[in-house]
N, C-alpha and C positions, 0 to 999 in steps of 0.2 A: 642651596635652598633659594637664593635669589634667581639663579638661572633657571630652576624649575618653575618658579613664579612668572618669569619672563615667558618661558616657552608656552605655559598655559594661557597667559594673557594674548599672546600672539595667536594661539590656536582659536580662542574664543572670538577674536577679532575677525580672523578669516572666516570663521564658521557663520558668524552673524552677517558679513557682508555677502557671502557667497549664498545665502538661503533666499534669495530674491527670485521668485518663480517667473516673473515678467520680464520678458526682454526688453531692452530700451527702444528698440524699433517695432515694438508690438502694436497692433492696432487697439488693444484694450487701453493703452495710455492715450492714443490719438482720439478715442471716442469719450473719454472721460469729460464731464462738465466742470468748468472752472468758475468758481464763484467770482462775481464782479466786486470790485472795491470801489464803492462810491459814496460819497457823503449824503447825508439826507438832504432834501430839498426844503427851502423856506418858501413860503407864499404869504403874501398879504392878503387877508380876507376882508371884504367890506361888510358892514353890518346890513342886514336884509331891510331894516326899516328906516335906520338913520345912516344916511350915506356919507357922514362925515366921520363916522366911527370905524376904526380898523382894529385888526389883531394879526399876530404871526402864527402861522401853522407851520409844524414840523411834520413832514409826511402826513398832512392831513389832520394832524392832532394839535388843537391849539396849545400855545406854550403856557397859558393860564386863562382864567375865564373873563378878565377884564378886557374893556375895549379902550383905544387910545385914539388920539389925533393923528393926522397923516404924519407930521414930523416926529412925533414920539415913536410910532410904530417902526418909521425907517431906521431911527437910531436903535431900537432893539434888534432889527434885521441885521443891521451892520455889525452890532456887538456879537451876534451869532456867527456872522461871516468871519469876523477876526478871530473868534475862538475856534474856528473850523467845524462848527456843527452844521453849517449849510454849504451849499456849492456857490 
Protein backbone atom coordinates (compact mmCIF):
# COMPACT_ATOMS: atom_id res chain seq x y z
CA UNK A 1 0.00 0.00 0.00
CA UNK A 2 2.83 2.42 0.86
CA UNK A 3 4.59 1.63 -2.42
CA UNK A 4 1.40 2.31 -4.39
CA UNK A 5 0.94 5.64 -2.59
CA UNK A 6 4.57 6.59 -3.31
CA UNK A 7 4.20 5.69 -7.02
CA UNK A 8 0.95 7.68 -7.33
CA UNK A 9 2.52 10.69 -5.58
CA UNK A 10 5.58 10.55 -7.86
CA UNK A 11 3.36 10.26 -10.94
CA UNK A 12 1.28 13.26 -9.88
CA UNK A 13 4.43 15.25 -9.21
CA UNK A 14 5.86 14.44 -12.64
CA UNK A 15 2.55 15.16 -14.35
CA UNK A 16 2.18 18.54 -12.68
CA UNK A 17 5.75 19.56 -13.54
CA UNK A 18 5.53 18.46 -17.15
CA UNK A 19 2.24 20.24 -17.92
CA UNK A 20 3.94 23.61 -18.52
CA UNK A 21 3.15 24.62 -22.13
CA UNK A 22 5.65 27.48 -22.43
CA UNK A 23 9.32 26.71 -23.01
CA UNK A 24 11.83 28.49 -20.81
CA UNK A 25 13.37 30.34 -23.77
CA UNK A 26 10.00 31.27 -25.26
CA UNK A 27 9.44 34.89 -26.36
CA UNK A 28 6.18 34.85 -24.38
CA UNK A 29 8.20 34.91 -21.18
CA UNK A 30 10.52 37.65 -22.41
CA UNK A 31 7.63 39.92 -23.42
CA UNK A 32 5.67 39.80 -20.18
CA UNK A 33 5.57 42.90 -18.03
CA UNK A 34 6.98 42.71 -14.56
CA UNK A 35 5.52 44.89 -11.84
CA UNK A 36 8.01 47.17 -10.20
CA UNK A 37 8.44 47.06 -6.48
CA UNK A 38 8.76 50.55 -5.11
CA UNK A 39 7.75 52.20 -1.91
CA UNK A 40 5.33 55.10 -2.10
CA UNK A 41 6.86 58.54 -2.14
CA UNK A 42 6.50 61.13 0.60
CA UNK A 43 6.32 64.78 -0.21
CA UNK A 44 5.98 67.80 2.01
CA UNK A 45 3.19 70.10 0.85
CA UNK A 46 3.13 73.78 1.73
CA UNK A 47 -0.19 75.47 2.55
CA UNK A 48 -1.48 77.72 -0.23
CA UNK A 49 -2.32 80.70 2.00
CA UNK A 50 -0.11 80.36 5.05
CA UNK A 51 3.41 79.55 3.87
CA UNK A 52 4.55 78.45 7.34
CA UNK A 53 2.16 75.45 7.42
CA UNK A 54 3.04 72.07 5.94
CA UNK A 55 1.74 68.50 5.72
CA UNK A 56 3.04 65.15 4.44
CA UNK A 57 1.54 63.58 1.32
CA UNK A 58 1.83 59.86 0.57
CA UNK A 59 1.42 59.38 -3.20
CA UNK A 60 -0.40 62.70 -3.44
CA UNK A 61 -2.82 61.88 -0.61
CA UNK A 62 -2.42 63.77 2.69
CA UNK A 63 -1.76 61.51 5.68
CA UNK A 64 -4.35 63.57 7.61
CA UNK A 65 -6.20 66.90 7.40
CA UNK A 66 -4.00 68.82 9.86
CA UNK A 67 -1.23 71.27 8.99
CA UNK A 68 2.03 71.46 10.95
CA UNK A 69 5.15 73.58 11.35
CA UNK A 70 8.29 72.75 9.38
CA UNK A 71 10.02 70.82 12.21
CA UNK A 72 6.93 68.79 13.05
CA UNK A 73 6.27 67.80 9.44
CA UNK A 74 9.89 66.76 9.00
CA UNK A 75 9.56 64.51 12.08
CA UNK A 76 6.41 62.95 10.62
CA UNK A 77 8.18 62.33 7.31
CA UNK A 78 11.19 60.81 9.10
CA UNK A 79 8.87 58.49 11.04
CA UNK A 80 7.34 57.30 7.76
CA UNK A 81 10.84 56.81 6.34
CA UNK A 82 11.88 54.70 9.33
CA UNK A 83 8.73 52.59 9.05
CA UNK A 84 9.41 51.97 5.35
CA UNK A 85 6.31 53.74 4.07
CA UNK A 86 8.37 56.25 2.05
CA UNK A 87 11.45 56.18 -0.11
